[in-house]
C-alpha positions as CSV (number, residue, x, y, z in Angstrom):
1,M,-43.3,2.6,0.1
2,T,-40.6,5.2,-0.3
3,I,-37.6,4.7,-2.5
4,A,-34.5,6.6,-1.5
5,P,-32.7,8.5,-4.3
6,I,-29.3,7.2,-5.5
7,S,-26.4,9.6,-5.0
8,A,-24.3,10.7,-7.9
9,L,-21.3,8.5,-8.8
10,A,-17.8,9.9,-8.6
11,P,-16.0,10.4,-12.0
12,A,-14.1,7.3,-13.2
13,I,-10.9,9.2,-13.8
14,V,-10.2,12.9,-13.4
15,L,-7.8,14.5,-15.8
16,H,-5.7,17.4,-14.6
17,P,-3.7,19.2,-17.4
18,A,-0.3,20.4,-16.5
19,Q,-1.2,24.0,-17.5
20,P,-4.6,24.7,-16.0
21,S,-4.8,28.3,-17.2
22,G,-4.7,29.8,-20.6
23,N,-4.4,27.8,-23.8
24,P,-2.6,24.5,-22.8
25,S,-0.2,22.9,-25.2
26,F,-0.7,19.5,-26.8
27,A,2.1,18.1,-24.6
28,A,0.3,19.4,-21.5
29,V,-3.0,17.9,-22.5
30,F,-1.3,14.6,-23.4
31,E,0.6,14.5,-20.1
32,G,-2.6,15.1,-18.1
33,T,-4.4,12.3,-20.0
34,V,-1.6,9.8,-19.5
35,D,-1.3,10.7,-15.8
36,G,-5.1,10.3,-15.4
37,L,-4.9,6.9,-17.1
38,A,-2.0,5.9,-14.8
39,R,-3.9,6.9,-11.7
40,G,-7.0,5.0,-12.8
41,L,-5.0,1.8,-13.5
42,A,-3.1,2.2,-10.2
43,A,-6.5,2.6,-8.3
44,A,-7.7,-0.6,-10.0
45,D,-4.5,-2.4,-9.1
46,T,-4.8,-1.2,-5.5
47,K,-8.4,-2.5,-5.2
48,A,-7.4,-5.8,-6.7
49,A,-4.5,-6.2,-4.3
50,A,-6.9,-5.4,-1.4
51,L,-9.3,-8.0,-2.6
52,A,-6.5,-10.6,-2.8
53,A,-5.4,-9.7,0.7
54,G,-9.0,-10.3,1.9
55,T,-9.7,-6.7,2.9
56,G,-11.4,-5.4,-0.3
57,S,-14.7,-5.9,-1.9
58,I,-15.1,-7.9,-5.1
59,A,-17.6,-5.3,-6.4
60,D,-15.2,-2.4,-5.8
61,A,-12.4,-4.2,-7.5
62,A,-14.5,-5.2,-10.5
63,V,-15.9,-1.6,-10.9
64,A,-12.4,-0.1,-10.6
65,R,-11.1,-2.5,-13.2
66,A,-14.0,-1.9,-15.6
67,K,-13.5,1.9,-15.3
68,A,-9.8,1.6,-16.0
69,D,-10.4,-0.7,-19.0
70,V,-12.9,1.7,-20.5
71,A,-10.5,4.6,-20.0
72,L,-7.7,2.6,-21.6
73,E,-9.9,1.6,-24.6
74,I,-10.9,5.3,-25.1
75,A,-7.2,6.3,-25.1
76,A,-6.3,3.5,-27.5
77,V,-9.0,4.6,-30.0
78,A,-8.0,8.2,-29.7
79,A,-4.3,7.3,-30.3
80,S,-5.4,5.2,-33.4
81,R,-7.4,8.1,-34.8
82,L,-4.6,10.5,-34.2
83,S,-2.1,8.2,-35.9
84,G,-4.5,7.8,-38.9
85,A,-4.8,11.6,-39.1
86,I,-1.1,12.1,-39.1
87,T,-0.6,9.4,-41.7
88,T,-3.2,11.1,-43.9
89,M,-1.5,14.5,-43.5
90,M,1.9,13.0,-44.3
91,Q,0.5,11.5,-47.5
92,T,-1.0,14.7,-48.7
93,Q,0.7,16.0,-51.8
94,V,1.5,19.7,-51.9
């Protein structure tokens, strides 16, 4: 019995910073992150709409939604940590 290898999965969301060369600014990195999240959520919505129209696969829609949810959760945790760091910095007495 031969078992065929499983091909590699495509990345869930690909982030493209606005300034690909050199040292990107915080704004450029943030913009790329938000754009990547928006594309991931849009892809999940598109697959859900295709499922509702009867042309999509329930598995594809579920996987796309799960990937978008994970990316959104990671962004929320990162924003929370950044907010906490800024709060700590602002409370530092000099």
